[in-house]
C-alpha positions in Angstrom: -99.0 -130.8 -75.3 -96.4 -130.9 -77.3 -94.2 -127.8 -77.4 -93.1 -128.8 -80.7 -96.8 -128.2 -82.5 -97.9 -124.6 -83.5 -101.5 -124.6 -83.5 -103.8 -123.6 -81.0 -107.4 -123.8 -81.0 -107.9 -122.6 -77.5 -106.9 -119.1 -76.1 -105.9 -121.0 -72.9 -103.8 -122.9 -74.8 -102.1 -119.0 -76.1 -101.5 -117.7 -72.6 -99.4 -121.1 -71.7 -97.0 -120.1 -74.8 -97.0 -116.4 -73.9 -96.5 -117.4 -70.2 -99.8 -116.3 -69.1 -100.4 -119.0 -66.6 -103.7 -120.1 -64.5 -104.0 -117.6 -61.7 -101.1 -114.9 -62.8 -103.3 -111.4 -64.8 -103.6 -111.4 -67.9 -102.0 -108.4 -68.8 -101.5 -109.7 -71.8 -100.6 -106.9 -74.3 -97.5 -106.1 -72.1 -96.2 -109.5 -74.4 -96.8 -107.9 -77.8 -94.6 -104.7 -79.1 -95.3 -101.4 -79.7 -96.8 -102.0 -83.6 -98.9 -104.7 -82.8 -100.8 -103.4 -80.5 -102.1 -100.5 -82.6 -103.2 -103.0 -85.0 -104.9 -103.9 -82.2 -106.3 -100.5 -81.5 -107.4 -99.3 -85.1 -108.9 -102.0 -85.9 -110.7 -103.1 -82.2 -111.3 -99.4 -82.7 -113.4 -99.8 -86.6 -114.8 -102.8 -85.1 -116.5 -101.0 -82.2 -118.0 -99.0 -85.1 -119.2 -101.2 -86.7 -121.1 -103.2 -84.8 -121.7 -101.3 -81.8 -119.7 -103.1 -79.7 -115.7 -104.5 -79.0 -114.4 -108.0 -79.4 -113.7 -109.7 -76.8 -110.5 -110.0 -75.1 -109.9 -113.6 -75.8 -111.0 -113.4 -79.5 -108.2 -110.7 -79.9 -105.4 -112.3 -77.5 -106.2 -115.1 -80.3 -105.5 -112.2 -83.2 -101.9 -111.3 -81.9 -101.4 -114.7 -81.0 -101.1 -115.9 -84.7 -99.3 -112.1 -85.3 -96.6 -113.8 -83.5 -96.3 -117.1 -84.2 -96.4 -116.6 -88.5 -93.8 -113.5 -88.1 -90.7 -114.6 -89.4 -88.3 -115.1 -86.7 -90.3 -113.2 -83.4 -88.9 -114.1 -79.4 -90.0 -113.1 -76.8 -86.5 -112.3 -73.7 -86.2 -112.4 -70.4 -84.2 -109.5 -68.7 -81.7 -111.9 -67.7 -81.4 -112.7 -70.9 -83.5 -116.5 -70.8 -85.9 -117.1 -74.1 -89.5 -116.9 -72.5 -91.0 -117.6 -76.5 -90.2 -117.9 -79.5 -92.1 -118.8 -82.9 -91.5 -121.6 -85.5 -89.3 -119.5 -88.1 -87.4 -117.9 -84.5 -86.6 -121.5 -84.4 -86.4 -122.9 -88.0 -83.1 -120.2 -88.4 -81.3 -121.4 -85.3 -82.5 -125.5 -86.0 -83.3 -126.2 -82.7 -86.5 -127.3 -81.4 -89.1 -124.8 -79.3 -88.5 -126.9 -76.1 -84.2 -126.2 -76.7 -84.0 -123.1 -77.8 -86.6 -122.1 -74.3 -83.7 -124.5 -72.2 -80.6 -122.9 -73.7 -80.4 -118.9 -72.2 -79.3 -116.5 -75.6 -75.9 -116.3 -74.1 -75.3 -120.2 -74.6 -76.2 -119.5 -78.7 -74.6 -115.5 -79.2 -71.3 -116.4 -81.2 -69.0 -115.4 -78.1 -67.9 -112.2 -79.6 -71.0 -111.1 -80.2 -71.9 -111.3 -76.7 -70.9 -107.5 -75.1 -72.6 -105.8 -77.7 -75.9 -108.1 -77.2 -75.5 -107.4 -72.6 -74.7 -103.6 -73.5 -78.1 -102.7 -75.3 -80.0 -105.0 -73.6 -78.7 -102.2 -70.2 -79.9 -99.8 -72.4 -83.5 -100.1 -73.5 -83.6 -101.6 -69.3 -82.1 -98.4 -68.5 -84.5 -96.4 -70.5 -81.1 -95.1 -72.8 -82.8 -96.3 -75.8 -86.5 -97.0 -77.0 -85.3 -100.3 -79.0 -82.2 -100.8 -80.9 -80.5 -102.8 -84.3 -77.6 -104.9 -84.8 -76.5 -107.2 -87.0 -75.0 -110.3 -84.9 -74.4 -113.7 -85.3 -76.4 -116.7 -83.4 -74.7 -120.4 -83.2 -76.8 -123.0 -85.2 -77.3 -126.2 -83.3 -74.7 -127.5 -86.2 -72.4 -125.2 -85.5 -72.0 -122.4 -88.4 -72.9 -118.7 -87.8 -75.8 -117.7 -88.8 -76.0 -113.3 -89.5 -78.7 -111.8 -88.3 -80.1 -108.6 -88.2 -82.2 -108.2 -84.8 -84.3 -105.4 -84.4 -84.8 -105.2 -79.8 -87.5 -103.3 -78.4 -88.7 -103.1 -74.6 -91.9 -103.9 -73.9 -94.2 -100.8 -73.8 -95.8 -99.8 -70.3 -95.2 -103.4 -69.0 -96.8 -104.4 -65.2 -94.8 -107.3 -65.9 -91.9 -107.6 -63.7 -89.6 -108.3 -64.5 -89.5 -106.5 -68.0 -89.3 -108.6 -71.0 -88.2 -107.8 -74.8 -89.6 -108.5 -78.1 -86.5 -109.8 -80.3 -87.7 -109.3 -84.5 -84.7 -111.5 -86.5 -84.0 -110.8 -89.5 -81.5 -113.5 -91.2 -78.8 -112.2 -93.5 -76.2 -115.0 -93.6 -76.3 -114.8 -97.5 -75.5 -111.1 -97.6 -73.4 -111.1 -95.1 -71.3 -114.0 -96.8 -71.5 -112.3 -100.0 -70.4 -109.1 -99.1 -67.3 -111.4 -97.3 -66.4 -113.1 -100.7 -67.0 -109.4 -102.4 -64.2 -107.8 -100.4 -61.8 -111.5 -100.5 -62.2 -111.1 -104.4 -61.0 -107.1 -104.2 -57.7 -108.0 -102.1 -57.4 -111.5 -104.1 -55.4 -112.3 -106.9 -58.0 -114.0 -109.2 -55.9 -116.6 -111.0 -53.1 -117.7 -108.3 -55.7 -115.9 -105.0 -52.5 -114.7 -104.2 -52.9 -111.3 -102.4 -52.7 -108.2 -104.9 -51.0 -105.1 -104.6 -53.5 -103.5 -102.8 -53.6 -106.0 -100.0 -49.6 -106.3 -99.6 -49.4 -102.3 -99.4 -51.8 -102.9 -96.3 -49.7 -105.8 -95.3 -46.2 -104.0 -96.1 -47.8 -100.6 -93.6 -48.8 -103.0 -90.5 -45.0 -104.4 -91.1 -42.8 -101.2 -91.3 -44.9 -100.6 -88.3 -44.1 -103.2 -86.5 -40.5 -103.2 -87.4 -39.8 -100.3 -85.8 -41.1 -100.6 -82.5 -39.2 -103.9 -81.7 -35.9 -105.0 -83.2 -34.9 -107.6 -86.4 -34.3 -108.2 -89.3 -36.8 -107.1 -92.1 -36.7 -107.9 -96.5 -39.0 -107.0 -99.3 -38.2 -109.7 -102.3 -39.3 -108.4 -105.9 -39.2 -111.6 -107.7 -39.6 -111.2 -111.7 -39.8 -114.5 -113.8 -37.2 -114.4 -116.4 -38.4 -115.6 -119.6 -42.5 -115.5 -119.1 -43.3 -113.8 -122.3 -42.0 -116.2 -124.5 -43.8 -119.4 -122.9 -46.8 -117.2 -123.0 -47.1 -116.3 -125.9 -45.5 -119.1 -127.5 -47.6 -122.4 -125.3 -50.6 -120.2 -125.3 -52.5 -117.4 -122.5 -53.8 -121.2 -120.4 -50.1 -122.7 -120.2 -49.0 -119.4 -118.9 -52.0 -119.2 -116.4 -51.1 -123.0 -114.9 -48.0 -121.5 -114.7 -48.4 -119.2 -112.7 -50.4 -120.7 -110.8 -47.6 -123.5 -110.0 -44.9 -121.2 -109.1 -47.5 -119.7 -107.0 -47.1 -123.2 -105.4 -44.1 -123.3 -105.3 -43.3 -120.1 -103.0 -46.1 -121.2 -100.8 -44.6 -124.4 -100.3 -40.8 -122.7 -99.7 -41.9 -119.6 -97.3 -42.9 -119.4 -93.9 -47.0 -119.1 -92.3 -46.1 -115.6 -91.1 -44.5 -114.4 -94.2 -46.6 -112.7 -97.0 -46.4 -113.2 -100.3 -48.7 -111.6 -103.5 -49.0 -111.5 -107.4 -49.0 -107.9 -108.7 -49.8 -108.8 -112.1 -48.4 -110.4 -114.4 -45.5 -112.6 -113.5 -43.8 -110.7 -111.0 -44.9 -111.7 -106.8 -43.4 -109.4 -104.6 -42.7 -111.2 -100.0 -42.3 -109.5 -97.3 -40.1 -112.0 -94.7 -39.8 -110.7 -91.3 -37.8 -111.8 -88.3 -35.3 -112.7 -89.4 -32.1 -113.3 -87.7 -29.8 -111.2 -90.2 -29.3 -110.4 -94.7 -28.1 -113.9 -94.7 -31.3 -115.8 -93.7 -32.8 -113.7 -95.7 -30.1 -114.7 -98.8 -31.1 -118.4 -96.9 -34.7 -118.4 -98.4 -33.9 -116.6 -101.3 -31.6 -118.6 -103.3 -33.4 -121.9 -102.0 -36.6 -119.7 -103.8 -34.3 -120.1 -107.2 -33.7 -123.3 -106.7 -37.3 -124.8 -106.5 -38.3 -122.0 -109.2 -35.9 -123.7 -111.2 -36.9 -127.5 -111.3 -38.8 -128.4 -114.7 -42.5 -128.5 -114.3 -45.3 -130.2 -116.1 -47.8 -127.8 -118.2 -49.9 -130.2 -119.9 -48.0 -132.4 -122.7 -45.5 -129.8 -122.4 -42.5 -129.1 -120.7 -41.0 -125.7 -119.7 -38.4 -124.3 -117.1 -38.0 -121.0 -115.9 -35.6 -119.3 -113.3 -36.6 -115.8 -111.7 -34.4 -112.2 -110.9 -35.1 -111.1 -107.4 -34.2 -107.8 -106.0 -34.2 -107.4 -102.0 -35.1 -104.4 -100.3 -34.4 -104.7 -96.7 -33.8 -101.7 -93.3 -37.3 -101.4 -94.4 -37.9 -99.6 -90.4 -36.2 -96.3 -92.4 -39.0 -96.0 -95.4 -42.2 -93.6 -94.7 -44.6 -95.4 -97.3 -44.5 -99.1 -98.5 -44.6 -98.5 -101.8 -41.2 -97.0 -101.5 -40.4 -100.3 -100.4 -41.7 -101.9 -103.3 -39.8 -99.3 -105.8 -36.8 -100.2 -104.3 -37.1 -104.3 -104.7 -38.1 -103.7 -108.2 -34.9 -100.9 -109.2 -32.8 -103.7 -107.5 -34.6 -106.3 -109.0 -34.3 -104.8 -112.6 -30.5 -104.8 -111.8 -30.8 -108.6 -111.5 -31.6 -108.9 -115.0 -29.8 -106.4 -116.4 -26.7 -108.6 -114.8 -27.4 -111.5 -116.7 -30.8 -112.8 -115.1 -31.6 -115.8 -112.5 -29.7 -113.9 -110.1 -30.9 -111.3 -107.4 -29.7 -108.0 -105.9 -30.0 -106.2 -103.0 -30.9 -103.3 -102.8 -28.6 -99.9 -102.3 -30.0 -96.9 -102.0 -26.9 -94.9 -102.3 -26.9 -96.1 -106.4 -30.3 -96.4 -106.6 -30.4 -92.1 -105.2 -28.4 -90.9 -109.0 -30.9 -93.8 -110.8 -33.9 -92.0 -109.3 -32.7 -88.9 -109.9 -32.3 -89.6 -113.6 -35.3 -91.0 -114.7 -37.2 -87.7 -112.3 -35.7 -85.8 -114.6 -35.8 -87.5 -117.7 -39.5 -88.1 -116.8 -39.7 -83.7 -116.4 -38.4 -83.5 -119.3 -40.5 -87.1 -121.4 -43.8 -84.3 -123.0 -40.8 -81.7 -124.6 -38.6 -85.0 -125.9 -42.5 -86.1 -126.9 -41.7 -89.8 -125.7 -45.7 -89.5 -124.5 -47.4 -92.1 -126.3 -51.3 -92.3 -126.6 -52.7 -96.1 -127.0 -56.5 -96.5 -127.5 -59.2 -99.6 -126.3 -62.2 -99.3 -127.8 -65.3 -99.8 -125.6 -68.3 -101.1 -127.1 -71.9 -101.9 -125.9 -72.9 -106.0 -125.3 -75.8 -106.2 -126.5 -75.3 -105.6 -130.2 -71.7 -104.6 -130.2 -71.9 -101.3 -131.6 -68.4 -99.2 -131.0 -69.0 -95.7 -128.6 -66.0 -95.4 -127.2 -62.1 -95.7 -126.5 -60.3 -95.0 -123.7 -56.9 -92.9 -123.9 -54.3 -94.6 -121.6 -50.6 -92.9 -121.9 -47.3 -94.9 -122.6 -43.6 -93.5 -121.7 -41.4 -94.5 -124.5 -37.9 -94.7 -122.1 -34.7 -94.6 -124.2 -33.3 -97.2 -122.4 -35.8 -98.2 -120.9 -38.5 -99.2 -124.1 -42.0 -98.4 -123.0 -43.1 -97.9 -119.3 -46.6 -98.4 -118.3 -48.0 -96.2 -116.0 -48.3 -97.7 -112.6 -44.5 -97.6 -113.2 -44.3 -93.5 -113.0 -47.2 -92.0 -112.4 -46.3 -92.1 -108.9 -42.9 -90.5 -109.1 -44.6 -87.8 -111.7 -47.3 -86.8 -107.9 -44.4 -86.9 -106.6 -42.1 -84.3 -108.4 -45.2 -82.7 -109.7 -44.4 -83.2 -112.4 -48.0 -85.1 -113.3 -49.1 -81.6 -114.4 -47.6 -81.0 -117.5 -48.3 -85.3 -118.3 -52.0 -84.9 -117.3 -52.6 -81.5 -119.1 -50.7 -83.7 -122.5 -53.2 -86.3 -122.2 -56.5 -84.2 -121.7 -55.7 -81.9 -124.9 -54.0 -85.1 -127.1 -57.0 -87.1 -125.9 -59.9 -84.3 -127.1 -57.3 -83.2 -130.6 -57.1 -86.9 -131.5 -61.3 -87.8 -130.9 -61.7 -84.3 -132.7 -59.4 -85.6 -135.3 -61.5 -88.9 -135.4 -65.2 -87.4 -135.9 -64.4 -85.5 -139.1 -62.4 -88.4 -141.1 -65.2 -90.7 -139.9 -68.9 -89.2 -140.0 -70.4 -92.2 -139.3 -68.9 -92.6 -136.2 -69.1 -89.1 -134.5 -71.1 -90.1 -131.3 -67.9 -92.1 -130.1 -66.6 -90.3 -127.2 -63.0 -90.1 -125.4 -62.3 -91.5 -122.1 -59.5 -90.2 -120.4 -58.1 -91.0 -116.5 -57.4 -88.7 -114.2 -55.0 -88.9 -111.6 -55.5 -88.8 -107.8 -53.3 -84.8 -107.9 -55.4 -84.4 -110.8 -58.1 -84.6 -109.8 -58.1 -82.1 -106.8 -55.8 -79.3 -109.0 -57.7 -76.3 -108.2 -57.5 -75.4 -111.8 -58.7 -78.7 -113.6 -62.0 -77.1 -114.3 -59.8 -74.9 -116.6 -57.5 -76.9 -118.2 -60.0 -78.9 -119.3 -62.5 -76.4 -120.7 -59.6 -75.1 -122.6 -58.2 -78.2 -123.7 -62.4 -78.9 -125.1 -62.2 -75.5 -126.9 -59.1 -76.3 -129.1 -60.1 -79.1 -129.9 -63.8 -77.5 -131.3 -65.0 -80.8 -129.3 -68.8 -81.0 -127.5 -68.0 -81.6 -123.6 -71.1 -84.3 -123.7 -67.9 -86.1 -126.3 -65.0 -86.1 -123.5 -65.0 -88.8 -120.1 -63.4 -88.4 -117.4 -62.2 -91.7 -115.4 -61.7 -90.9 -111.2 -60.7 -94.4 -109.3 -63.1 -95.8 -106.7 -60.1 -94.4 -103.7 -60.2 -91.2 -105.1 -63.6 -90.1 -105.0 -63.9 -91.7 -101.1 -60.1 -90.0 -99.8 -62.9 -87.3 -98.8 -66.6 -87.5 -99.8 -67.3 -84.2 -99.4 -65.1 -82.7 -101.0 -65.0 -85.4 -103.8 -69.0 -84.5 -104.5 -68.5 -80.7 -105.1 -65.4 -81.4 -108.1 -68.1 -83.8 -109.5 -70.9 -81.0 -110.0 -68.7 -78.5 -111.5 -67.4 -81.6 -113.6 -70.9 -82.2 -114.2 -72.0 -78.0 -114.7 -69.0 -78.0 -117.3 -71.4 -81.0 -119.6 -68.8 -83.8 -120.1 -69.3 -87.8 -118.3 -67.7 -88.8 -115.3 -67.0 -92.9 -114.4 -66.1 -94.5 -111.7 -62.8 -96.9 -112.5 -62.0 -99.5 -111.4 -64.9 -100.4 -109.1 -64.8 -102.4 -106.5 -61.0 -102.6 -105.9 -61.6 -99.5 -102.8 -64.2 -99.3 -101.0 -66.9 -101.8 -102.5 -69.9 -100.1 -101.4 -72.5 -99.3 -104.4 -74.4 -97.0 -100.5 -72.4 -94.0 -101.5 -73.4 -94.4 -104.9 -76.4 -92.0 -105.3 -74.5 -88.6 -103.3 -73.0 -88.4 -106.9 -73.1 -87.2 -110.0 -71.7 -90.4 -111.8 -72.9 -91.6 -115.3 -70.8 -94.4 -115.3 -69.7 -97.4 -113.2 -66.3 -99.7 -114.6 -66.7 -103.1 -113.2 -63.0 -104.1 -112.1 -61.4 -106.9 -114.2 -60.8 -109.0 -111.4 -64.4 -109.5 -111.0 -64.9 -110.1 -114.4 -62.1 -112.8 -114.3 -64.2 -115.0 -111.7 -67.3 -114.4 -113.9 -68.2 -117.8 -115.5 -65.8 -119.7 -112.4 -67.7 -118.6 -109.5 -71.8 -118.4 -109.0 -71.0 -116.0 -106.2 -69.6 -113.5 -107.6 -72.0 -113.2 -110.5 -74.6 -112.8 -108.1 -72.0 -110.1 -107.1 -71.9 -108.2 -110.1 -76.3 -109.0 -111.0 -76.8 -107.0 -108.0 -73.7 -104.1 -108.8 -75.3 -103.7 -112.6 -78.7 -103.8 -111.6 -78.3 -100.8 -108.5 -76.9 -98.7 -110.7 -78.7 -98.5 -113.9 -81.9 -98.3 -110.9 -79.3 -94.4 -110.6 -79.4 -94.3 -114.1 -75.5 -95.1 -114.3 -74.2 -96.8 -117.7 -72.4 -100.0 -116.5 -69.5 -100.9 -117.9 -67.9 -104.2 -117.7 -63.3 -104.7 -118.1 -60.9 -106.7 -118.7 -63.9 -108.7 -120.9 -61.3 -111.7 -122.3 -63.0 -114.5 -122.9 -65.8 -115.0 -125.0 -67.8 -117.2 -122.1 -67.3 -113.8 -119.8 -68.9 -112.0 -122.3 -71.9 -113.9 -122.5 -72.5 -114.2 -118.5 -72.3 -110.2 -118.9 -74.8 -110.3 -121.8 -77.3 -112.1 -119.6 -76.7 -109.6 -116.0 -78.0 -107.2 -118.7 -74.2 -105.0 -118.1 -74.4 -101.9 -120.7 -71.1 -102.0 -122.1 -67.4 -103.9 -122.0 -63.3 -103.1 -123.0 -60.8 -105.6 -122.9 -58.6 -108.0 -125.1 -61.4 -110.2 -126.4 -62.6 -107.2 -128.5 -59.0 -105.6 -129.2 -55.4 -105.0 -126.7 -54.6 -100.4 -126.4 -54.3 -99.2 -130.1 -52.0 -96.5 -131.4 -54.7 -94.2 -133.2 -54.2 -95.1 -136.5 -54.7 -98.7 -135.5 -57.6 -97.4 -134.1 -59.4 -95.7 -137.2 -58.4 -99.1 -138.7 -61.5 -100.8 -136.7 -63.0 -97.9 -137.0 -62.8 -97.7 -140.8 -63.3 -101.4 -141.0 -67.1 -103.3 -141.4 -66.1 -104.9 -137.6 -67.3 -108.3 -138.5 -66.7 -108.9 -135.2 -70.1 -107.7 -134.1 -71.3 -110.8 -136.1 -70.8 -113.1 -132.7 -72.1 -110.6 -130.8 -74.9 -110.9 -132.4 -74.8 -114.9 -132.7 -74.5 -114.9 -128.6 -77.8 -113.0 -129.2 -79.4 -115.5 -130.6 -79.1 -118.3 -128.4 -80.7 -119.2 -125.4 -78.7 -120.1 -122.0 -79.2 -124.2 -122.9 -78.0 -123.9 -126.6 -74.8 -121.4 -124.9 -72.1 -124.0 -124.8 -72.1 -125.2 -128.4 -72.7 -121.4 -129.4 -69.6 -120.5 -128.1 -67.7 -123.9 -129.0 -68.4 -122.6 -132.7 -67.3 -118.9 -131.7 -64.2 -120.2 -129.9 -62.9 -121.4 -133.3 -63.7 -118.9 -135.5 -62.6 -116.3 -133.5 -59.3 -118.6 -132.1 -57.1 -116.6 -129.8 -57.7 -113.0 -131.7 -59.0 -109.8 -130.9 -62.4 -110.0 -132.1 -61.8 -106.2 -133.3 -60.2 -108.5 -136.8 -58.9 -105.0 -138.2 -55.9 -104.1 -136.4 
């Protein structure tokens, strides 16, 4: 009889496979886990009541032999780590025949990093410290790749066989683990260039700072901004601009060592960590080499472009407490380089920066009183029928010397100086008043909502509830018209405290949204614990939705689970018709992004509401096309909308 055959017609064959040989006592029940024994006992008792006698043990053995061999991944294992019996599913998962697997110790096919955990848990079972255990681990497939499994292991109950034996039940979870790894990679890498993003860069910079404190050596951070990128992007188009950024990333990688870290923060800004430098002169040599390489002409399709870079340098990193401070100083030096004529570098001078920082902090603390803060509004629309359902309020600082400054460049400073309280109060009240004004001016849009972001410091303030109530009452606005957005990372800093605050906010009647979902803990497991109304998928996922099927499946899972929890799902950063079409197929509820409209001022936002919304016809047209016809539909729509937003009323 060949071991690769699994169909047995006699009890003797079944006994042989279970390790019961001629002359051995037939304690066959000891080979099965408790759940099988309970099943057998119940079915046998029932039949005994019906027929007046139990069926014979050989017939029961045949039944449970069939259960064993048809189960999904099951094996009997000796206490010294040998396979005693494996079923077809187990062999299939690992790529071995039955005979091959029986001749291999478990340790030989277990991933080296997981062997210790396997041994530790098996000892616990043998010592009676546990009755069973469950663990995620890796086996090595015959062809060499890793197979992730969820292993349930238990000691054979009431065993009379010496030595003891284990029952392994194995579920293949490789696809889920690969999806999780892909999710983690996407969260921490730039979609366009594949470089680390801001979150991963700051994490590596934190490690680098700690390392610099423990050992001597020169260490520097570079902040690089391309000169003239905006003109190229505007004149030649975003696709050409993207090609340029990809080429810049490639050139930067080529100039740096494997031990250096390069990241894209966004737009045309890149940051670099240089470690183990001999002195500052070596830093300067690297910077000059980067500038020479970047200055070489770049062929972009039928066009050719040349760019230069302004670079700021911050060194002496061991003196810093937080990575954000290093980036801030390198950024400050980069602005000095631009101010001095571009295409050059500047080394950060702490003395000059202290005075400059002090001026900026003073300017920011007076920005509200000087009416330098502005609110822009980006529309949020339903993806199935294109209805305008709300706006997100986005604050900007119109500095008298530096021009428009985005929140990422001043909110952290505002939190550090305490100016955030004044700014946040102004944003909340201004947004509520503006929404009330729109409701009165455009009564057919009286159900649109306003989304306002809460900063980390603002979210934890004890008087937040009172401030929100005051803003709603002053504007005579119903609580349900206000949506408060909190980032995932802020919520997870202290999940219990966050849940308590969220409950209080929900009691007011306002809606709550998790903003930038996927950029923090990237886990859906905590969502059921929080009273959340809306989940906003970060644009980094939306950017990849057409290029990567795995990423599409991740979004599908997020949408499905969030909707089962009663949440509305909003996709951020929708920029192309293809992204829109895919999101519709995934049943995503709503979206916002440049495809619909960039953030605009209050007057332009009012024009959107007053217009006939011709952009809705594009969505309706998409709804009439099935996936096979999607390509021609997108071609037609792209020709009609060109590169302009669908909201043509701006």
